[in-house]
C-alpha positions in Angstrom: 10.2 -4.2 -24.9 9.4 -6.2 -21.8 5.9 -7.7 -21.9 5.5 -8.0 -18.1 2.9 -5.5 -16.8 3.6 -5.7 -13.0 6.6 -4.7 -10.9 6.8 -6.4 -7.5 9.0 -4.7 -4.9 10.2 -6.8 -1.9 12.2 -4.8 0.6 13.8 -5.8 3.9 14.6 -2.9 6.3 15.9 -3.3 9.8 14.6 -0.5 12.1 16.4 0.4 15.3 14.3 1.0 18.4 11.4 3.2 17.3 7.6 3.7 17.3 6.9 4.5 13.7 3.2 4.0 13.6 0.6 4.3 16.4 -3.1 3.6 16.8 -5.8 5.8 18.4 -4.7 4.6 21.9 -1.1 5.7 21.2 0.0 2.1 21.1 2.3 0.6 18.4 0.3 -0.9 15.5 0.6 -4.7 15.5 -0.6 -7.8 13.6 -1.0 -11.5 14.3 0.7 -13.5 11.6 1.8 -17.1 11.8 0.3 -17.2 15.3 2.6 -14.6 16.8 2.6 -10.9 17.3 4.4 -8.7 14.8 4.9 -4.9 14.8 3.2 -3.3 11.9 3.6 -0.1 9.8 0.4 0.7 7.9 0.3 1.2 4.2 -1.2 4.6 4.7 1.7 5.6 6.8 4.2 4.4 4.3 2.5 6.1 1.3 2.2 9.4 3.2 5.9 9.2 4.1 6.7 8.7 0.4 4.4 11.4 -0.8 5.9 13.9 1.7 9.5 12.9 1.2 12.1 15.3 -0.2 12.8 12.8 -3.0 9.2 12.9 -4.1 9.0 16.7 -3.8 12.1 17.1 -6.0 10.5 15.1 -8.8 6.7 15.4 -8.8 3.7 17.6 -8.0 1.5 16.6 -5.1 -2.2 16.9 -4.7 -3.9 18.6 -1.7 -6.1 16.2 0.3 -8.8 18.0 2.1 -12.5 18.2 3.0 -12.4 22.0 3.3 -11.3 23.1 -0.2 -14.6 24.8 -1.0 -14.7 26.5 2.4 -11.3 28.0 1.7 -12.2 29.1 -1.8 -15.5 30.7 -0.7 -13.8 32.5 2.2 -11.1 33.9 -0.2 -13.6 35.1 -2.8 -15.8 36.8 -0.2 -12.8 38.5 1.4 -12.0 40.1 -2.0 -15.3 41.9 -1.8 -15.9 41.9 -5.5 -18.7 39.3 -5.6 -22.1 39.0 -4.0 -21.3 37.0 -0.8 -24.7 35.2 -0.8 -24.3 34.1 -4.4 -20.7 32.9 -3.7 -22.0 31.0 -0.7 -24.7 29.3 -2.7 -22.3 28.4 -5.6 -19.8 27.0 -3.1 -22.4 24.9 -1.3 -23.6 23.5 -4.7 -20.1 22.5 -5.7 -19.4 21.0 -2.3 -22.7 19.0 -2.7 -21.6 17.7 -6.1 -18.2 16.6 -4.7 -20.1 14.9 -1.9 -22.1 13.0 -4.5 -25.4 14.9 -4.4 -26.9 15.3 -7.9 -30.6 15.9 -7.4 -31.6 19.6 -7.2 -33.6 19.1 -4.1 -30.6 17.4 -2.4 -28.2 20.2 -3.5 -30.6 23.0 -2.2 -30.6 21.4 1.2 -26.8 21.1 1.5 -25.5 23.5 4.2 -22.5 24.2 6.3 -21.5 21.5 8.8 -22.0 21.9 12.6 -18.5 23.4 12.9 -19.6 26.3 10.7 -17.5 25.2 7.6 -18.4 24.1 4.1 -17.4 20.5 4.2 -17.3 17.5 1.7 -15.6 14.1 1.6 -11.8 14.1 1.8 -10.5 14.2 -1.7 -7.1 14.8 -3.3 -7.2 17.8 -5.6 -4.6 18.6 -8.2 -3.4 22.2 -8.6 -5.1 22.5 -11.9 -8.3 21.2 -10.4 -8.2 23.7 -7.5 -7.8 26.6 -10.0 -10.6 25.3 -12.2 -13.0 24.9 -9.2 -12.2 28.4 -8.0 -13.0 29.8 -11.5 -16.2 27.8 -11.5 -17.5 29.2 -8.2 -16.7 32.7 -9.4 -18.7 32.1 -12.6 -21.5 30.3 -10.8 -21.9 33.3 -8.4 -22.8 35.5 -11.5 -25.6 33.1 -12.7 -29.2 33.8 -11.7 -30.3 31.8 -8.7 -32.9 29.7 -10.6 -30.2 28.6 -13.2 -27.3 28.2 -10.9 -27.5 24.5 -10.1 -27.9 23.4 -13.7 -25.0 25.6 -14.8 -22.7 24.4 -12.0 -23.6 20.7 -12.6 -22.9 21.0 -16.3 -19.6 23.0 -16.0 -18.4 20.8 -13.1 -18.8 17.6 -15.2 -17.0 19.3 -18.1 -14.1 20.4 -15.9 -13.7 17.0 -14.3 -13.8 15.4 -17.8 -11.2 17.8 -19.1 -8.9 17.3 -16.1 -9.3 13.5 -15.7 -6.0 12.7 -17.5 -3.9 15.3 -15.8 -3.9 14.1 -12.3 -0.9 14.4 -9.9 1.3 11.4 -9.6 0.1 10.5 -6.0 -3.5 10.3 -7.3 -2.4 8.2 -10.3 -0.6 5.8 -7.8 -3.1 5.7 -4.9 -6.3 6.4 -6.8 -9.3 8.3 -5.5 -12.9 7.3 -4.9 -15.7 9.1 -6.7 -19.0 9.7 -4.9 -20.9 10.4 -8.1 -20.8 10.2 -11.9 -20.0 13.9 -12.2 -16.8 13.5 -10.2 -14.1 11.3 -11.8 -12.6 8.4 -9.9 -9.1 6.9 -10.4 -8.2 3.3 -10.0 -4.8 3.3 -8.1 -1.8 1.8 -9.9 0.3 1.3 -6.8 -0.7 -1.3 -4.2 1.2 -1.1 -0.9 1.0 -3.7 1.8 1.2 -3.1 5.6 4.8 -3.7 6.5 5.3 -6.2 9.4 8.3 -7.7 11.1 9.7 -11.0 9.8 9.9 -12.3 13.3 7.8 -12.2 16.5 8.1 -9.3 18.9 6.6 -10.2 22.3 6.5 -8.4 24.6 7.2 -4.9 23.2 9.4 -2.5 25.2 8.1 0.3 27.2 9.9 3.6 27.6 9.0 5.4 30.9 10.0 9.0 30.4 9.8 12.3 32.3 10.1 16.0 31.6 11.9 18.1 34.2 10.4 21.5 35.1 13.5 23.7 35.0 12.0 26.5 37.2 10.8 24.0 39.8 14.3 22.4 39.8 16.0 25.8 40.1 13.9 26.5 43.2 15.2 23.4 44.9 12.2 21.2 44.5 12.3 17.7 43.1 10.0 15.7 40.9 9.1 15.8 37.2 6.8 18.3 35.5 5.4 15.5 33.3 5.8 11.7 33.1 4.4 9.2 30.6 5.1 5.9 28.8 5.7 5.0 25.2 5.8 1.6 23.5 8.7 0.9 21.2 10.5 -2.0 19.5 13.2 -2.9 17.0 12.9 -5.4 14.1 13.4 -6.4 10.5 10.4 -5.3 8.4 9.2 -6.7 5.1 7.8 -4.1 2.8 5.9 -5.2 -0.3 4.4 -3.1 -3.0 3.2 -3.8 -6.6 2.9 -1.4 -9.5 0.5 -1.9 -12.4 2.5 -0.3 -15.3 -0.4 0.0 -17.7 -2.8 1.4 -15.1 -0.2 4.0 -14.3 0.2 5.0 -18.0 -3.6 5.2 -18.4 -4.0 7.3 -15.2 -1.4 9.8 -16.4 -3.0 10.1 -19.8 0.0 8.4 -21.6 -2.4 5.9 -23.3 -6.0 6.3 -24.3 -7.5 3.5 -22.3 -6.7 0.2 -20.6 -7.2 -1.7 -23.9 -4.8 0.4 -25.8 -1.3 -0.8 -26.5 1.5 0.9 -24.5 4.2 2.6 -26.5 7.9 2.6 -25.9 7.7 6.2 -24.7 4.7 5.7 -22.4 6.3 2.6 -20.9 9.6 4.4 -20.5 7.9 7.2 -18.6 6.2 4.7 -16.3 9.5 2.9 -15.7 11.2 6.1 -14.8 8.6 6.6 -12.1 9.0 3.0 -11.0 12.7 3.5 -10.4 12.0 6.5 -8.2 9.3 4.6 -6.3 11.8 1.8 -5.7 14.4 4.3 -4.4 11.8 5.8 -2.0 10.7 2.3 -0.8 14.2 1.6 0.3 15.0 5.0 1.8 11.9 6.7 3.1 10.9 6.1 6.7 7.7 7.4 8.5 8.3 10.5 10.7 6.4 9.4 13.8 8.4 9.8 17.0 11.6 10.3 15.1 12.7 13.2 17.3 12.7 10.7 20.2 14.1 7.6 18.4 15.8 8.8 15.2 15.3 5.4 13.4 16.5 6.7 10.1 17.4 3.3 8.7 17.9 2.3 5.1 17.0 -1.0 3.5 19.6 -3.7 3.4 18.0 -6.1 0.8 15.6 -5.9 -2.1 14.2 -8.2 -4.7 12.4 -6.5 -7.7 10.7 -8.5 -10.3 8.8 -7.9 -13.6 5.8 -10.2 -13.4 2.5 -11.1 -15.0 0.6 -10.5 -11.7 1.1 -9.0 -8.2 2.7 -11.5 -5.9 3.6 -10.9 -2.2 6.3 -13.0 -0.6 5.1 -12.4 3.0 4.5 -16.1 3.5 8.2 -16.5 3.5 7.8 -15.3 7.1 4.6 -17.1 8.1 6.9 -19.2 10.3 8.6 -16.4 12.2 12.3 -16.0 11.5 14.5 -17.2 14.4 17.5 -15.1 15.6 21.0 -16.3 14.6 23.0 -17.8 17.4 25.5 -14.9 17.0 23.7 -12.1 15.3 20.2 -10.8 14.6 17.2 -11.3 12.3 18.5 -9.7 9.1 20.6 -12.4 7.7 18.0 -15.2 8.2 15.3 -12.9 6.8 17.3 -12.3 3.7 17.9 -16.1 3.3 14.2 -16.9 3.9 13.0 -14.3 1.3 15.4 -15.4 -1.4 14.7 -19.1 -0.9 10.9 -18.5 -0.9 11.1 -16.4 -4.1 13.0 -19.2 -5.9 10.7 -21.9 -4.6 7.5 -20.2 -5.5 8.7 -19.2 -9.0 9.7 -22.7 -9.7 6.5 -24.2 -8.2 4.2 -21.9 -10.3 6.5 -21.5 -13.3 6.2 -17.8 -13.0 9.0 -16.8 -15.3 9.6 -13.5 -13.6 12.4 -11.3 -14.6 14.1 -10.4 -11.3 17.1 -8.8 -9.7 18.4 -8.3 -6.2 20.5 -5.8 -4.4 22.1 -6.5 -1.0 24.3 -4.5 1.4 25.8 -7.8 2.5 27.5 -10.6 0.5 25.0 -13.4 0.0 24.4 -16.6 -1.9 22.0 -15.9 -4.7 19.9 -17.9 -7.1 21.1 -18.2 -10.7 17.7 -16.9 -11.7 18.3 -13.6 -10.0 20.4 -10.8 -11.5 22.7 -9.4 -8.8 23.1 -5.7 -8.6 25.8 -4.3 -6.4 24.1 -1.1 -5.4 20.6 0.2 -5.0 21.3 2.7 -7.7 22.2 -0.1 -10.1 19.0 -1.9 -9.3 17.0 1.3 -9.9 18.7 1.7 -13.3 17.8 -1.9 -14.1 14.2 -1.1 -13.4 14.2 2.0 -15.5 15.8 0.0 -18.4 12.9 -2.4 -18.3 14.8 -5.2 -16.7 17.5 -5.3 -19.4 20.9 -6.6 -18.5 23.3 -4.5 -20.4 26.4 -6.6 -19.2 25.0 -10.1 -19.5 27.8 -12.4 -20.7 25.9 -15.6 -20.3 23.8 -15.2 -23.4 20.6 -15.3 -21.3 17.5 -13.2 -22.0 17.1 -9.7 -20.7 17.0 -9.7 -16.9 19.0 -13.0 -16.5 21.8 -13.3 -14.1 25.1 -11.5 -14.8 28.7 -12.7 -14.0 28.3 -11.0 -10.6 
């Protein structure tokens, strides 16, 4: 069994003209790196795209992230007309206060609906099992005498959270969740995702000036647009980096007792299966912003995946922005820069990573990297714990093949 605990994913994906991530001013997100402007896609945008992708939906359950869970539950129970509405309201406000981190009785009693008229709490990802358990809890709490309701709900809420703490949905196990109080369990995320930025400078960005024609006005013989606006866009080669803590993932999913426990072949195998699917999504899933206008549904052209002793980003391969080829674009020099930097840093730090690559183009590769001919082959290599089933060179698992 491989003794490396981290998997580092390094992806190069060239996006056609697009605007995949915007800020509050409707401008493309950017970052200054290496003294020049790069286009950026936030980690939140990438993780949400993965979480809502069809690939994810086909394989895993997904939590519901909301600040209005209790509001919806209270509304549903009251509509049924089988419970005392005032008692349900009090129980709902108490549970919302507990989620918000209020634990003292005097704080809980003062908790009330927000200015928008809804019962509100911090935005939290709730699993389906948790939603059902909280719904039952509010029903039970509504039947408890008013003077005992808070103590009852605090005790039962803590018990429910403890019982469900090892049955979280995968997205929570990967991204984690913050706990506002000791009663509400937190999760340390196993999957760290970096903001993706272009490997090269993009200055200035392009501007699309667009109009919408009013058909009825045009039919009447008038001229002019019914609406006009502008939108930033750009094209570029993006470096995506993510790191997965395999042991943390196993613990979060309840596959091992705690972080000090030894992983088993079965627990690691389950984590590696998830790792393979994550890799597939990192190379294929694209944020949906402005896709009806730009249709930048691009797939990755190059990937390095390594089993390592620590998370290591290779972004500094592009600290000096990649220059365009004399005849060609930025992809080929980006691939060369990433591969060369991985080899240089692994030798410089004696990292002893077990690594493999996949490329859509024929490339010169390091003898320390196993070459996979397809993304599927590299995914399988991940799921098999970096084992090289066809190694003819007598090297250790993960060493280069005859490719």
